C-alpha positions in Angstrom: 2.4 -6.6 -28.9 -0.5 -4.3 -29.8 -2.7 -3.3 -26.9 -6.4 -3.0 -27.6 -7.1 0.3 -25.9 -10.9 -0.2 -26.0 -10.5 -3.4 -24.1 -8.1 -1.9 -21.6 -10.4 1.1 -21.0 -13.2 -1.4 -20.3 -11.1 -3.3 -17.8 -10.1 0.0 -16.1 -13.7 1.1 -15.7 -14.7 -2.3 -14.4 -11.9 -2.0 -11.8 -13.2 1.5 -10.8 -16.7 0.0 -10.3 -15.3 -2.8 -8.0 -13.6 -0.2 -5.7 -16.7 2.0 -5.8 -14.7 5.0 -6.9 -16.9 8.1 -6.9 -14.5 10.7 -8.2 -11.1 10.9 -9.8 -9.3 14.0 -10.9 -5.9 15.6 -11.3 -4.3 18.7 -10.0 -1.3 20.5 -11.5 1.8 20.3 -9.3 5.0 22.2 -9.2 7.7 20.0 -10.7 8.0 20.3 -14.5 5.6 20.8 -17.3 2.6 18.3 -17.2 3.2 17.3 -13.6 0.0 16.3 -11.8 -1.2 14.8 -8.6 -4.1 12.3 -8.9 -6.9 12.3 -6.4 -9.3 9.3 -6.1 -12.3 9.3 -3.8 -14.8 6.7 -2.8 -17.6 6.9 -0.2 -15.2 5.7 2.6 -11.7 6.7 1.6 -9.7 9.1 -0.5 -6.1 9.0 -1.8 -3.9 11.8 -3.2 -0.7 10.7 -5.0 1.6 13.6 -5.9 4.4 12.0 -7.9 7.5 14.3 -8.1 6.7 17.7 -6.7 7.8 20.7 -4.8 5.2 21.8 -2.2 2.3 23.2 -4.0 -0.3 25.7 -2.9 -2.3 24.5 -5.9 -2.7 21.2 -4.2 -4.2 22.9 -1.2 -6.5 24.9 -3.4 -8.1 21.7 -4.8 -7.8 19.1 -2.1 -9.5 19.5 1.2 -9.1 16.4 3.3 -7.9 12.9 2.2 -7.5 9.6 4.0 -4.0 9.2 2.6 -1.4 11.4 0.9 1.4 9.6 -1.0 4.1 12.2 -1.4 7.7 12.1 -2.5 10.5 12.9 -0.1 13.5 12.9 -2.4 15.9 15.1 -0.4 16.7 15.0 3.3 15.7 17.7 5.7 18.2 20.5 5.7 18.3 20.4 1.9 15.4 22.8 1.3 17.4 25.1 -1.0 18.3 22.1 -3.2 14.7 20.9 -3.1 13.5 24.4 -4.3 16.1 24.3 -7.1 15.2 20.8 -8.2 11.5 21.1 -7.5 11.4 18.1 -5.2 10.5 17.8 -1.5 12.0 17.0 1.8 10.1 14.9 4.4 9.2 18.1 6.3 7.9 19.7 3.2 5.7 16.7 2.5 4.4 16.9 6.1 3.5 20.5 5.5 1.6 19.6 2.3 -0.2 16.8 4.3 -1.2 19.4 6.9 -2.3 21.9 4.2 -4.6 19.4 2.5 -5.8 17.9 5.8 -4.5 14.4 5.1 -5.2 11.9 7.8 -2.1 9.9 6.9 1.1 10.4 4.9 3.3 7.8 3.2 6.7 9.1 2.0 8.2 7.6 -1.1 10.8 8.3 -4.0 13.9 8.7 -2.0 17.2 9.6 -3.6 20.0 7.2 -2.6 22.5 10.1 -3.0 21.7 11.4 0.5 22.3 9.7 3.8 19.2 10.6 5.8 16.5 9.7 3.2 13.4 8.2 4.6 13.8 9.8 8.0 10.5 11.1 9.4 10.9 14.4 11.3 10.1 14.0 15.0 7.7 16.9 15.0 5.1 15.3 12.8 1.5 15.1 14.0 0.3 12.8 11.2 0.3 9.1 10.8 3.4 9.0 8.6 5.1 6.0 7.1 7.9 5.2 4.7 7.2 3.3 1.5 9.7 1.0 -0.2 9.7 -0.5 -3.7 7.0 -3.1 -4.2 5.4 -2.5 -0.8 1.7 -3.3 -0.6 -0.5 -2.1 2.3 -4.0 -1.1 3.2 -5.1 2.2 4.6 -5.4 0.7 8.1 -1.7 -0.4 7.9 -0.4 3.2 7.9 -0.9 3.6 11.6 1.5 0.8 12.6 3.8 1.2 9.6 5.1 4.5 11.1 6.6 2.3 13.9 8.9 0.8 11.3 10.3 4.1 10.2 13.9 5.1 11.1 
């Protein structure tokens, strides 16, 4: 089925108006060629979604404070060498990125099922930090209590 791109763009921009989005931009991340984080800001909230990435100073260079960082945590803590090699992150690395960009809350996602301790939040975290699962839906205010559900 052919998609009418003009119609789809119109729907997309109408959606942006309904959520009162004031700014949207991308920042190159350290994973593979053409890997980017997307940052969306409104008057009352902001979200940064990294996708696959190794911790990135570039992110900190362009993002200064967000309501929510959605960050991958593919590898378990203790596998930093593998994370460096594969250009992915551990939960502790994601927490460090959250700290560097001054994120109020962090949601970890994109866990590899090859490792036993995926989705475990380090005890030393200072952020509101939660675990996301496939098809989860939540509001920004949910992140504070979602951390209670994490292993």
